[in-house]
Structure formats: C-alpha cells, structure tokens
VMD Tcl script that draws the C-alpha trace (Angstrom):
set ca {
  {-7.23 -15.69 -27.06}
  {-5.13 -18.65 -25.89}
  {-5.10 -17.61 -22.22}
  {-8.83 -16.84 -22.18}
  {-9.72 -20.22 -23.63}
  {-7.51 -22.03 -21.15}
  {-9.24 -20.14 -18.33}
  {-12.58 -21.30 -19.76}
  {-11.39 -24.89 -19.84}
  {-10.14 -24.56 -16.26}
  {-13.57 -23.35 -15.19}
  {-14.99 -26.84 -15.66}
  {-12.50 -28.53 -13.32}
  {-13.10 -26.89 -9.95}
  {-12.90 -28.21 -6.40}
  {-16.05 -28.69 -4.35}
  {-17.78 -31.74 -2.96}
  {-21.10 -32.36 -1.25}
  {-21.30 -36.12 -1.82}
  {-22.16 -37.86 1.41}
  {-20.98 -41.38 0.62}
  {-17.44 -42.66 -0.02}
  {-15.97 -40.16 -2.51}
  {-13.29 -42.68 -3.50}
  {-15.85 -44.92 -5.20}
  {-15.39 -45.26 -8.95}
  {-18.09 -43.54 -10.98}
  {-16.82 -44.46 -14.43}
  {-13.83 -45.54 -16.44}
  {-12.63 -43.93 -19.67}
  {-10.25 -46.15 -21.64}
  {-9.81 -48.23 -18.46}
  {-8.77 -45.15 -16.44}
  {-10.88 -45.03 -13.24}
  {-12.51 -41.70 -12.34}
  {-13.67 -41.29 -8.77}
  {-16.91 -39.77 -7.57}
  {-15.02 -36.87 -5.96}
  {-13.50 -35.83 -9.28}
  {-16.90 -35.65 -10.96}
  {-18.47 -33.78 -8.05}
  {-15.70 -31.18 -8.04}
  {-16.76 -30.33 -11.55}
  {-20.49 -30.54 -11.04}
  {-20.82 -28.58 -7.79}
  {-18.44 -25.78 -8.64}
  {-19.73 -25.13 -12.13}
  {-23.45 -25.72 -11.81}
  {-24.21 -21.99 -12.01}
  {-21.89 -21.53 -15.00}
  {-23.76 -23.99 -17.22}
  {-26.25 -22.08 -19.36}
  {-27.77 -25.13 -21.04}
  {-30.55 -26.28 -18.70}
  {-30.19 -29.86 -19.98}
  {-26.67 -29.98 -18.55}
  {-27.72 -28.85 -15.08}
  {-29.00 -32.29 -14.14}
  {-26.60 -35.12 -13.39}
  {-27.14 -36.97 -16.67}
  {-26.62 -33.88 -18.81}
  {-23.53 -32.80 -16.93}
  {-22.12 -36.32 -16.93}
  {-22.22 -36.28 -20.73}
  {-20.26 -33.00 -20.75}
  {-17.77 -34.48 -18.28}
  {-17.28 -37.62 -20.35}
  {-16.53 -35.55 -23.47}
  {-13.90 -33.71 -21.47}
  {-12.31 -36.95 -20.31}
  {-12.34 -38.38 -23.84}
  {-10.43 -35.34 -25.06}
  {-7.89 -35.70 -22.25}
  {-7.40 -39.35 -23.15}
  {-6.76 -38.41 -26.78}
  {-4.35 -35.60 -25.84}
  {-2.28 -37.99 -23.74}
  {-2.40 -40.68 -26.41}
  {-0.95 -38.13 -28.84}
  {1.70 -37.29 -26.19}
  {0.92 -33.58 -26.36}
  {2.02 -33.30 -22.73}
  {5.54 -34.28 -23.79}
  {5.96 -31.48 -26.33}
  {8.47 -28.74 -25.47}
  {5.98 -25.93 -26.10}
  {3.48 -27.44 -23.68}
  {6.12 -27.95 -21.00}
  {7.33 -24.36 -21.32}
  {3.88 -22.86 -20.93}
  {2.94 -25.14 -18.06}
  {6.18 -24.46 -16.18}
  {5.69 -20.72 -16.67}
  {2.17 -20.87 -15.22}
  {3.31 -23.08 -12.35}
  {5.98 -20.55 -11.39}
  {3.41 -17.73 -11.38}
  {0.86 -19.72 -9.39}
  {3.46 -20.87 -6.88}
  {4.24 -17.30 -5.90}
  {0.70 -16.91 -4.55}
  {1.34 -19.73 -2.08}
  {4.81 -18.73 -0.91}
  {3.89 -15.71 1.17}
  {3.73 -15.18 4.90}
  {0.14 -14.04 5.40}
  {0.54 -11.76 8.44}
  {3.38 -9.73 6.93}
  {1.64 -9.61 3.57}
  {-1.55 -8.31 5.17}
  {0.32 -5.60 7.08}
  {2.07 -4.46 3.89}
  {-1.22 -4.39 1.97}
  {-2.83 -2.19 4.62}
  {0.21 0.08 4.73}
  {0.23 0.47 0.94}
  {-3.47 1.32 0.86}
  {-3.03 3.95 3.55}
  {-0.15 5.52 1.64}
  {-2.09 5.53 -1.64}
  {-4.57 7.91 -0.03}
  {-1.94 10.65 -0.40}
  {0.47 11.99 -2.99}
  {3.78 13.35 -1.72}
  {5.88 16.02 -3.40}
  {9.56 15.63 -2.52}
  {13.18 16.34 -3.42}
  {16.21 14.31 -2.40}
  {19.97 14.21 -2.32}
  {21.67 10.89 -2.98}
  {25.32 10.03 -2.40}
  {25.90 6.77 -4.27}
  {27.38 3.79 -2.45}
  {27.71 0.13 -3.38}
  {25.00 -1.87 -1.63}
  {27.58 -4.43 -0.41}
  {29.82 -1.81 1.15}
  {30.19 -2.08 4.94}
  {32.25 1.09 5.32}
  {29.41 3.61 5.37}
  {30.27 6.02 8.14}
  {31.97 8.59 5.89}
  {29.02 8.74 3.51}
  {26.54 8.87 6.38}
  {28.41 11.83 7.90}
  {28.53 13.52 4.49}
  {24.73 13.32 4.29}
  {24.43 14.68 7.83}
  {26.43 17.73 6.72}
  {24.28 18.16 3.60}
  {21.11 17.87 5.69}
  {22.33 20.69 7.94}
  {23.04 22.83 4.88}
  {19.56 22.19 3.45}
  {18.01 23.24 6.76}
  {20.04 26.46 6.92}
  {20.67 27.42 3.27}
  {17.65 25.91 1.57}
  {17.37 22.92 -0.75}
  {17.72 24.81 -4.06}
  {21.05 26.36 -3.03}
  {22.51 23.01 -1.94}
  {21.19 21.30 -5.07}
  {22.96 23.82 -7.26}
  {26.23 23.33 -5.36}
  {26.45 19.54 -5.04}
  {24.64 17.82 -7.92}
  {27.18 16.28 -10.32}
  {25.08 13.55 -11.95}
  {27.54 10.78 -11.11}
  {28.31 10.34 -7.41}
  {25.90 12.92 -5.99}
  {22.36 13.49 -7.24}
  {20.10 16.29 -6.09}
  {16.71 15.97 -7.78}
  {13.15 17.24 -7.60}
  {10.87 14.21 -7.73}
  {7.47 15.86 -8.12}
  {4.40 14.10 -6.72}
  {4.40 10.34 -6.14}
  {2.50 7.75 -4.18}
  {2.98 4.17 -3.02}
  {4.86 1.83 -5.38}
  {6.43 4.69 -7.35}
  {9.78 4.59 -5.49}
  {11.87 1.81 -3.93}
  {10.23 0.71 -0.71}
  {12.86 2.07 1.71}
  {12.70 5.48 0.05}
  {8.91 5.45 0.01}
  {8.79 4.58 3.72}
  {11.10 7.40 4.70}
  {9.19 9.88 2.54}
  {5.83 8.96 4.09}
  {7.28 9.05 7.59}
  {8.77 12.54 7.19}
  {6.57 15.56 7.90}
  {5.88 18.25 5.31}
  {8.61 20.89 5.42}
  {11.04 18.55 7.17}
  {14.27 16.94 5.95}
  {14.82 13.30 6.87}
  {17.84 11.86 8.58}
  {20.20 9.98 6.21}
  {18.90 6.54 5.19}
  {20.09 3.79 2.90}
  {18.66 2.19 -0.24}
  {20.36 -0.08 -2.79}
  {21.63 3.07 -4.53}
  {23.39 4.66 -1.57}
  {22.49 7.12 1.20}
  {19.74 9.74 0.83}
  {18.12 12.60 2.58}
  {14.62 13.58 1.46}
  {12.81 16.90 1.84}
  {9.02 16.82 1.81}
  {7.41 19.84 0.14}
  {3.75 18.85 0.11}
  {1.30 16.09 0.92}
  {-2.08 16.09 -0.77}
  {-5.04 13.75 -1.00}
  {-4.92 11.40 -4.00}
  {-6.99 12.12 -7.08}
  {-9.04 9.01 -6.46}
  {-11.31 7.59 -9.15}
  {-13.06 9.45 -11.96}
  {-16.14 8.55 -13.95}
  {-16.25 10.43 -17.22}
  {-17.79 10.48 -20.67}
  {-15.99 11.34 -23.86}
  {-16.54 12.05 -27.51}
  {-13.74 10.63 -29.62}
  {-12.99 11.23 -33.28}
  {-10.50 8.60 -34.42}
  {-7.38 9.68 -36.27}
  {-8.07 7.13 -39.03}
  {-11.39 7.74 -40.77}
  {-13.22 5.61 -43.33}
  {-14.95 8.76 -44.57}
  {-12.20 10.63 -46.40}
  {-14.17 13.88 -46.15}
  {-13.81 13.90 -42.35}
  {-10.84 15.76 -40.89}
  {-10.63 14.55 -37.23}
  {-9.41 17.88 -35.83}
  {-11.99 19.86 -37.78}
  {-14.77 17.45 -36.77}
  {-13.95 17.60 -33.03}
  {-13.95 21.40 -33.14}
  {-17.30 21.37 -34.95}
  {-18.69 19.21 -32.14}
  {-17.13 21.49 -29.52}
  {-18.91 24.47 -31.08}
  {-22.21 22.63 -30.76}
  {-21.48 21.93 -27.09}
  {-20.72 25.59 -26.52}
  {-24.02 26.40 -28.22}
  {-25.79 24.38 -25.51}
  {-26.36 21.06 -27.27}
  {-26.42 17.83 -25.24}
  {-23.09 16.06 -24.67}
  {-24.89 12.71 -24.55}
  {-26.66 13.34 -27.83}
  {-23.49 14.46 -29.60}
  {-21.63 11.38 -28.32}
  {-24.37 9.12 -29.68}
  {-24.32 10.90 -33.02}
  {-20.60 11.30 -33.66}
  {-18.24 9.48 -31.27}
  {-16.07 6.85 -32.92}
  {-15.78 4.96 -29.62}
  {-18.87 2.88 -30.34}
  {-18.72 0.96 -27.06}
  {-19.30 4.17 -25.11}
  {-21.22 6.19 -27.71}
  {-24.46 4.30 -27.15}
  {-24.22 5.27 -23.47}
  {-23.72 8.95 -24.23}
  {-19.92 8.49 -24.18}
  {-19.76 7.20 -20.59}
  {-16.63 5.21 -19.66}
  {-16.00 2.78 -16.84}
  {-14.55 4.47 -13.73}
  {-10.76 4.79 -13.72}
  {-8.09 5.95 -11.32}
  {-4.95 7.94 -11.92}
  {-2.34 5.78 -13.63}
  {-4.84 3.18 -14.84}
  {-5.28 4.33 -18.43}
  {-2.65 4.11 -21.15}
  {-2.96 7.83 -21.88}
  {-1.54 10.24 -19.31}
  {-2.89 13.16 -21.34}
  {-6.44 11.78 -21.08}
  {-6.11 11.31 -17.31}
  {-4.69 14.76 -16.70}
  {-7.42 16.43 -18.74}
  {-10.08 14.47 -16.86}
  {-8.82 14.99 -13.32}
  {-8.35 18.73 -13.81}
  {-12.11 19.11 -14.23}
  {-13.58 20.35 -10.96}
  {-17.34 20.00 -11.17}
  {-19.60 17.25 -12.40}
  {-20.80 18.21 -15.88}
  {-17.68 20.26 -16.72}
  {-16.05 19.33 -20.02}
  {-12.65 19.93 -21.59}
  {-11.67 21.72 -24.75}
  {-10.69 19.35 -27.58}
  {-7.36 17.60 -27.03}
  {-5.40 14.94 -28.85}
  {-4.08 11.53 -27.74}
  {-2.57 8.68 -29.71}
  {-6.10 7.31 -30.14}
  {-7.73 10.41 -31.59}
  {-9.26 13.75 -30.67}
  {-11.38 13.91 -27.50}
  {-13.72 16.03 -25.47}
  {-14.17 14.72 -21.90}
  {-17.04 15.46 -19.55}
  {-16.69 14.76 -15.83}
  {-19.56 12.71 -14.42}
  {-18.18 12.08 -10.95}
  {-14.97 11.87 -8.96}
  {-14.62 9.52 -6.01}
  {-11.86 9.00 -3.46}
  {-9.53 6.00 -3.51}
  {-11.49 2.69 -3.33}
  {-11.60 1.02 0.05}
  {-9.10 -1.61 1.14}
  {-11.22 -4.66 0.35}
  {-11.94 -3.48 -3.18}
  {-8.24 -2.89 -3.85}
  {-6.93 -5.92 -1.99}
  {-6.22 -8.21 -5.01}
  {-4.37 -5.47 -6.87}
  {-2.39 -4.43 -3.79}
  {-1.43 -8.01 -2.95}
  {0.01 -8.52 -6.44}
  {1.98 -5.28 -6.28}
  {3.30 -5.96 -2.78}
  {4.64 -9.32 -3.95}
  {6.34 -7.78 -6.99}
  {8.37 -4.98 -5.43}
  {11.02 -4.73 -2.68}
  {8.37 -5.49 -0.07}
  {8.63 -9.11 -1.22}
  {11.96 -9.37 0.63}
  {10.14 -8.76 3.89}
  {7.58 -11.38 2.94}
  {10.28 -13.89 1.99}
  {12.15 -13.32 5.24}
  {8.99 -13.91 7.25}
  {8.22 -17.02 5.19}
  {11.70 -18.41 5.82}
  {11.21 -17.99 9.57}
  {7.88 -19.79 9.36}
  {9.39 -22.65 7.31}
  {12.22 -23.03 9.81}
  {9.56 -23.88 12.38}
  {7.66 -26.17 10.01}
  {10.60 -28.21 8.67}
  {13.29 -30.21 10.43}
  {16.41 -28.05 9.83}
  {19.99 -28.96 10.75}
  {23.00 -26.70 9.95}
  {26.66 -27.75 10.16}
  {28.54 -24.59 11.18}
  {31.89 -26.10 10.10}
  {31.26 -24.76 6.61}
  {32.37 -21.24 7.64}
  {36.08 -21.81 8.33}
  {36.26 -24.29 5.47}
  {35.01 -21.84 2.83}
  {36.97 -18.95 4.31}
  {40.13 -20.96 3.63}
  {39.30 -21.79 0.00}
  {38.24 -18.27 -1.08}
  {41.03 -16.08 -2.47}
  {41.58 -12.75 -4.26}
  {40.43 -14.24 -7.57}
  {36.91 -13.95 -6.17}
  {37.06 -10.17 -6.69}
  {38.18 -10.72 -10.29}
  {35.27 -13.03 -11.05}
  {37.66 -15.89 -11.83}
  {37.32 -17.98 -8.65}
  {36.56 -21.66 -9.09}
  {36.05 -24.28 -6.42}
  {39.23 -26.34 -5.92}
  {39.38 -29.82 -7.44}
  {39.83 -31.34 -3.99}
  {36.66 -29.65 -2.67}
  {35.07 -31.77 0.06}
  {31.90 -31.69 -2.01}
  {29.89 -34.38 -0.23}
  {30.07 -32.86 3.25}
  {26.62 -31.77 4.38}
  {26.17 -28.06 5.03}
  {22.51 -28.29 6.09}
  {19.45 -30.51 5.76}
  {15.77 -29.73 5.24}
  {13.74 -32.72 6.39}
  {15.47 -35.61 4.61}
  {16.97 -33.49 1.83}
  {20.72 -32.84 2.15}
  {22.60 -29.84 0.72}
  {26.37 -30.11 0.62}
  {29.56 -28.13 0.08}
  {29.26 -28.57 -3.66}
  {25.85 -26.83 -3.70}
  {27.15 -23.84 -1.72}
  {30.31 -23.65 -3.84}
  {28.15 -23.35 -6.97}
  {26.20 -20.55 -5.31}
  {29.40 -18.70 -4.37}
  {30.73 -19.04 -7.89}
  {27.52 -17.66 -9.40}
  {27.43 -14.76 -6.90}
  {30.99 -13.51 -7.38}
  {30.00 -11.03 -10.11}
  {28.46 -8.80 -7.42}
  {31.90 -8.43 -5.81}
  {33.84 -7.65 -8.99}
  {36.61 -5.13 -8.32}
  {35.81 -4.90 -4.61}
  {37.67 -5.86 -1.49}
  {36.17 -7.09 1.76}
  {36.66 -9.74 4.38}
  {35.79 -13.25 3.21}
  {33.81 -13.99 6.37}
  {31.43 -11.11 5.45}
  {30.93 -12.59 1.98}
  {30.39 -16.09 3.37}
  {27.81 -14.93 5.94}
  {25.87 -12.87 3.40}
  {25.90 -15.50 0.68}
  {25.06 -18.36 3.04}
  {21.95 -16.46 4.17}
  {21.02 -15.87 0.54}
  {21.71 -19.51 -0.36}
  {19.74 -20.86 2.61}
  {16.75 -18.59 1.96}
  {16.68 -19.45 -1.73}
  {17.05 -23.17 -0.98}
  {14.32 -23.41 1.64}
  {11.90 -21.45 -0.53}
  {12.79 -23.67 -3.49}
  {12.20 -26.74 -1.30}
  {8.79 -25.35 -0.36}
  {8.02 -24.68 -4.03}
  {9.04 -28.14 -5.19}
  {6.99 -29.83 -2.46}
  {4.02 -27.49 -2.60}
  {1.91 -29.85 -4.68}
  {2.27 -32.50 -1.96}
  {1.73 -30.08 0.94}
  {-1.18 -27.99 -0.31}
  {-4.30 -29.67 -1.69}
  {-5.77 -26.44 -3.07}
  {-2.57 -25.71 -4.99}
  {-2.48 -29.28 -6.33}
  {-6.05 -29.01 -7.60}
  {-5.53 -25.66 -9.31}
  {-2.33 -26.91 -10.93}
  {-4.13 -29.98 -12.26}
  {-6.86 -27.76 -13.66}
  {-4.40 -25.69 -15.63}
  {-2.39 -28.74 -16.70}
  {-5.49 -30.32 -18.23}
  {-6.82 -27.04 -19.61}
  {-3.58 -26.27 -21.44}
  {-3.49 -29.80 -22.79}
  {-7.02 -29.50 -24.15}
  {-6.24 -26.16 -25.76}
  {-3.34 -27.71 -27.67}
  {-5.52 -30.66 -28.65}
  {-8.40 -28.50 -29.92}
  {-5.99 -26.29 -31.82}
  {-4.45 -29.34 -33.51}
  {-7.54 -31.41 -34.18}
  {-10.31 -28.84 -34.72}
  {-9.43 -25.17 -35.08}
  {-6.45 -25.40 -37.42}
  {-8.01 -28.18 -39.49}
  {-11.20 -26.23 -40.05}
  {-9.39 -23.00 -40.94}
  {-7.08 -24.74 -43.43}
  {-9.66 -27.06 -45.07}
  {-10.61 -24.78 -47.96}
  {-12.52 -27.48 -49.84}
  {-14.49 -28.51 -46.75}
  {-15.28 -24.88 -45.90}
  {-16.59 -24.18 -49.39}
  {-18.73 -27.31 -49.32}
  {-20.10 -26.41 -45.88}
  {-20.88 -22.88 -47.05}
  {-22.72 -24.12 -50.14}
  {-24.80 -26.48 -48.03}
  {-25.64 -23.87 -45.39}
  {-25.36 -20.48 -47.09}
  {-29.00 -19.66 -46.36}
  {-27.82 -19.13 -42.75}
  {-25.44 -16.31 -43.72}
  {-27.50 -13.26 -44.62}
  {-26.85 -9.54 -44.88}
  {-29.56 -7.40 -43.24}
  {-31.14 -4.66 -45.27}
  {-28.78 -1.65 -45.58}
  {-28.61 1.80 -47.06}
  {-25.76 3.82 -48.53}
  {-25.94 7.57 -48.06}
  {-25.47 10.21 -45.40}
  {-27.13 11.66 -42.30}
  {-27.38 15.37 -41.52}
  {-27.61 16.12 -37.77}
  {-28.67 19.44 -36.31}
  {-30.01 20.62 -32.97}
  {-32.43 23.07 -34.61}
  {-35.62 22.11 -36.43}
  {-35.28 25.37 -38.36}
  {-31.84 24.36 -39.60}
  {-33.13 20.87 -40.40}
  {-35.76 22.44 -42.66}
  {-33.03 24.43 -44.43}
  {-31.00 21.25 -44.94}
  {-34.06 19.44 -46.32}
  {-34.80 22.27 -48.74}
  {-31.21 22.51 -49.98}
  {-30.87 18.74 -50.41}
  {-34.03 18.62 -52.48}
  {-32.53 21.33 -54.67}
  {-29.53 19.05 -55.23}
  {-26.99 20.94 -53.12}
  {-23.95 18.97 -51.93}
  {-22.93 18.33 -48.32}
  {-20.04 20.76 -48.75}
  {-22.18 23.62 -50.01}
  {-24.80 23.11 -47.28}
  {-22.07 23.04 -44.60}
  {-20.64 26.29 -45.98}
  {-24.04 27.96 -45.98}
  {-25.22 26.85 -42.49}
  {-21.91 26.81 -40.59}
  {-19.34 29.52 -39.96}
  {-16.38 30.13 -37.68}
  {-18.64 30.83 -34.70}
  {-21.53 28.45 -35.27}
  {-21.61 24.72 -36.04}
  {-25.22 24.11 -36.98}
  {-25.04 20.90 -39.02}
  {-22.75 17.87 -39.24}
  {-22.90 15.22 -41.97}
  {-21.98 11.53 -41.56}
  {-21.59 9.36 -44.67}
  {-21.37 5.60 -45.11}
  {-23.23 2.30 -45.35}
  {-25.71 1.82 -42.50}
  {-27.68 -1.20 -41.35}
  {-31.36 -0.34 -41.17}
  {-31.21 -1.07 -37.43}
  {-28.14 1.15 -36.90}
  {-28.61 3.11 -33.66}
  {-27.68 6.29 -35.48}
  {-30.79 5.99 -37.67}
  {-34.39 6.64 -36.53}
  {-36.42 3.51 -35.83}
  {-39.25 4.58 -38.11}
  {-37.10 5.56 -41.08}
  {-38.92 5.17 -44.39}
  {-36.44 3.27 -46.54}
  {-36.58 4.64 -50.06}
  {-34.02 6.30 -52.28}
  {-33.87 10.05 -52.10}
  {-34.11 12.66 -49.35}
  {-36.07 11.71 -46.24}
  {-38.39 13.83 -44.16}
  {-37.13 15.39 -40.93}
  {-36.80 12.95 -38.03}
  {-36.10 13.63 -34.34}
  {-33.69 10.97 -33.04}
  {-30.90 10.83 -30.44}
  {-32.01 14.26 -29.23}
  {-31.30 15.83 -32.63}
  {-33.09 16.60 -35.90}
  {-32.00 14.41 -38.79}
  {-32.36 14.42 -42.53}
  {-31.17 11.30 -44.35}
  {-30.28 11.04 -48.01}
  {-30.43 7.45 -49.27}
  {-28.34 7.03 -52.40}
  {-28.82 3.27 -52.70}
  {-30.80 0.56 -50.91}
  {-28.81 -2.61 -50.39}
  {-31.42 -5.33 -49.97}
  {-31.01 -8.26 -47.61}
  {-29.33 -11.22 -49.21}
  {-26.95 -14.09 -48.86}
  {-23.37 -13.14 -48.03}
  {-20.58 -14.29 -50.29}
  {-18.20 -16.89 -48.91}
  {-15.57 -14.24 -48.19}
  {-18.09 -12.02 -46.42}
  {-19.30 -14.92 -44.24}
  {-15.96 -16.71 -43.85}
  {-15.49 -16.04 -40.12}
  {-18.92 -17.46 -39.22}
  {-18.52 -20.34 -41.66}
  {-15.22 -21.38 -40.05}
  {-16.80 -21.27 -36.59}
  {-19.82 -23.36 -37.61}
  {-17.65 -25.80 -39.57}
  {-15.47 -26.26 -36.50}
  {-18.54 -27.17 -34.45}
  {-19.57 -29.79 -37.02}
  {-16.07 -31.29 -37.14}
  {-16.00 -31.46 -33.35}
  {-19.30 -33.36 -33.21}
  {-17.94 -35.98 -35.62}
  {-14.63 -36.12 -33.77}
  {-16.29 -36.70 -30.37}
  {-18.27 -39.57 -31.91}
  {-15.02 -41.15 -33.11}
  {-13.46 -40.74 -29.65}
  {-16.40 -42.58 -28.09}
  {-15.65 -45.51 -30.39}
  {-11.90 -45.34 -29.75}
  {-12.01 -45.10 -25.93}
  {-14.57 -47.30 -24.14}
  {-16.61 -45.61 -21.40}
  {-18.16 -47.68 -18.59}
  {-20.46 -46.08 -16.01}
  {-21.14 -47.59 -12.58}
  {-24.92 -47.19 -12.60}
  {-25.42 -47.93 -8.91}
  {-22.92 -45.24 -7.91}
  {-24.54 -42.82 -10.37}
  {-27.95 -43.44 -8.84}
  {-26.53 -42.79 -5.37}
  {-25.11 -39.46 -6.56}
  {-28.50 -38.48 -7.98}
  {-30.18 -39.32 -4.68}
  {-27.70 -37.19 -2.72}
  {-27.88 -34.20 -5.06}
  {-31.66 -33.97 -5.35}
}
mol new
graphics top color blue
foreach p $ca { graphics top sphere $p radius 0.5 }
foreach p [lrange $ca 0 end-1] q [lrange $ca 1 end] { graphics top cylinder $p $q radius 0.2 }
display resetview
C-alpha cells in the first residue's frame, strides 16, 4: 500500500515542458517560497492524460490541484517530517536503488541483455565436475592439470564412471545439474555451458568456486509462454459441506462427460478473478508463478484445449486447460526484466568495469604510484590472521589519487585494506599481489561512489526523479499522520459521520439458499421434483450421482441478487425456483430466506465510512492550510501560460 501510494504521488511531479517564454519566471509563491513556471509545467504537461476530472484538465483546474500539493509540502516541512529517521531511511534506500539504474555502461549492458535473451531461448541439460579452489589463489596450475586429466577420463570412460570414482562432496564435486537456462548458474559457468556443443566436454575453466569441466547432454528450445485456464477449489471453504478434493473430482467427472470447461469454471471456480472469464489466466512463462507444480502440469499439455487431471497446490485443487503456448517473448518485450537481472548478477562486474573505464575518461584522474612500496613495507603476517592494523605513524595525509578536486589519501586505502583482510584469513601470498588487487577494488569502488554522490549534480533526469520521490514520500508520511490515522482512530467522529450519512451505506437485496447446477435438463427436472418433495441436497446428490457420473453439484451460501452465478431473470421468492438456463448449465435455486435491501450497520460499513470520513477531514484540513500559508499567483504569467497552452 505504502509504495503504491508514493508512486501515485510521484505521478503528479513529472518532467516535461512546452512553455515558450522564460521558464524561470515565478508563477506563484506558497508561504513566500517562489515556484517557477517550469516546475508547474512539468506537472501539467506530463500528467494531463492521467487526470480523470475534466475540470482539472484546464490550467485553472490543474493549478488548484498543484497548489494543494504545494500546501501539503509546506506543512510537511514545517512539521520537520523530512528530518525523521524513518523518512531518511526510506529515502536513502530508494536513492540507492534508483542510482543503480544510472551507473551502468550502456554498450556493455546492451550486449549482455541481447546475450541473455538469446540464451533464454534454450534450456541446457548438463553435468559438471568441480575441484574447489580459493578464488584468491594464484597457484592454479596443479588444479588445472587435474581437471585436464579428469576431462580425458570423461571422454574415454564416460561421465557416470568418473562421477562415481571422484565425487567426495568436499573438495571434488561431480553433479548432474538437469536443465537450466540463463541466470540459473554463475555467469562464467553459464557462458561455458552455452558455448560447449551437445555431447562435448569443456576445457577446464574457473569460477569463484574453483575449476570446472562441464559436459553438455542436451539443448532444447525453452518452454516459452503459456496461456491457460483453470478451475480452482480452495482448500479453505466457507461451505462446510464442501470437501475440496471431492468437489474437484466431481467437476472432473463432468468434464469427462463432455461439459464445457468455461461453464464449469464460471459455476464453481473459487478463483473469482478468472472464473468470470471461464477460468482464463494471464499468460505466464516458466518460473514466473509461485507454484512449480502448476507450471509443470500446464507446460506438459501438448494441444490447445487439453486439460489436466485434478492436482493439488498450496492454493487448492486445480484442473488446468491449455489455451495456447507461445515461444519466448521478443527482446524488446523482455528488455526491462533482462536489464534488471543483468545488473543483479555477476554480469554487473563487467558493467562496472566498463563504467570505470568510461569515468576515467570523463573525470580528471591522478594516481601517485608511490603508494605501492609504502604499503608493501607496512603489511606483515598479521594480515593473514585478520589482526593487522595500520601503524600509528601512518603517513595518512599523503594523496594516493585524486578524482577531479577530491583527494583520497593513505588513510582511506589503509581502512580499505583493514576491512578486506578477512578474505585472506589463513592464507599466504605475496603482499604486492594483495596490494594490486585491493587497490583496483578500492579505486573502482571509490570512483563509482564519487559518481553516485555527484549524480544529482551531473544528471538532470536523475535529479528530477529523486525530487519526485523525496516529495512523494514526504506527502505519504504527512497524509498518514494528519488524515489516515486520525480518521481511523477517531471512533466518536466516525460514529457521528456514519449517523449523519448512513443512508449512503446500503446492502443490496440478497438471498440465502443454494443453487443446483446440472448440464442436463432431464436431471434438472429430477432435482426440481425432489426438492419440491422436500429432499435434502445430500439425498439428491446420492440419487443422481455415482462413482462414474457427476450429474449435479450444489453450491450454498448468501448471494447478491446480481451475483453472476445467478440467472438475471431470477424470480426472487422463498421456495424452490423453476428451471433456469444460465452459464451454459441448467439451474434450480432454493431460496430459504430473502434478505431485503437495507442500511448497513456501522461495523458492516466501517471500511467505506473511514474512507469517506478521511475525505471530509482532508477538505477541512486543506482549507486550514490555505489560511496558514499565503498563496500569491502572478496573474500576468498565468495568462501567458494559458495563451501558450491553448
């Protein structure tokens, strides 16, 4: 809820301008704060199509909306909500996420996106052998040669034989990996797997875990995207007489008897969002849903119109019908998703490296190479015990490199070395290797951090988006404090508002009873006859259904007269109805009680009452803000805007 509302608030602070005159002219002041023409036009031009109220589409109407927004911002800052720790945490978290979108090297990112999409067109079945090796180890020849020997054995003896001989689960792993696609393995492993032909064994290659060889068993086209419909019977039922497993099997019998899947979904599926569409779901691809069982059952269907036997997931019992299967979406459709994934996995290192090279060209960089012998002399064996500390006489102020006018000194690098020593615990290697590796890491991290910290000054688009979220988050906190929480907690005010407006909170006309559904008019006549004799649902089910045939299903409960499960022309009177044909089935309805339309109790209407009461409080609050913070409009500038936007 919180994030969605902030996004809504952000939507009214966009960036777009078509104003022809000087955009730095002042349009208005709110509490003596000047607001330029450009700021108003960013809002107006970007969001014109989002405003549903026609009165707010003209300049005057939208200006009123804009002023209300500015009044709220003034109040939020007066209350110092932007100084609260909670606000700062959330804003900093968002800023970090947003920043990542602007810290990429576009050419490398684009190449990785295209590569990932091409790989996602195929699933690869593979096995591998891994000999573990510390990622900082430079002495790799012995392990590399060991993998060369194992590769030769796999080629001559077969993978299964070698696997049985060498796998020990600690230093050597020989594993069958099954099918996988892009993003399922570390990037270096994925690349080698996709670049090795089916039936071949790769040359040894390195990942952070050690050295591998990989054998490719199969390469198949991806499953792509499926469109399906389902009938779901939830595990938790309001009707205590319904056993979910029994009910789904009753429905399955009716399908096998030739009844319409769409009709049965409309009649019985507990997934109401899809039931009205005959059970149809939005298209999904393998790995997208939260139920692997559901995906597997769906993708195993071969032909459009095929349906599964009943199966169970954590959500309930299902029957799935395949509507269509399509190949992987094209690159442009998948681009946003792929870009996010590329930036989250090991590929990001390639992007960062490319970005560093680009920033080296953009910024004025100067490096003092004297740091190398200096730090080599002050490192000692305690570094491998994680107890090294920079000496007290460290020449801390000596510059190690500069980025533009920003200096980074020995003290900064010493702190980095101290923090990094855990990675070398219990190891032994030359100090010059450590210094070279950690300086590269320190420099890359520093230049990217410099870019991040200066991004708001360097990138206008980033600065605008950040301001939008800053203000949106501030307004959320303000509305929560001044309106939403107050309304929800004001029990006396809510009761008074309800009493004054309760005519607005009405129940529609409803019935309590049950509906008998059958595909056969003959069976519907039997149901009608038996109900008129006073037979129960249970006895009728026993008489008309058996192990092989499911001829009738009953659904009990309280139904709105306009419920889609009921016929539109239902005669509402207590007792047993006539036979209706609705949702492609014959229905007989028994109405036990008619619940007439009437005013809801306070508890029944509470959610709507709170919402309406909030709106009333907000109207009064805005009026008070107008009195508290003076608003002055430059009428001549406003008229010029109107002339240029007509």
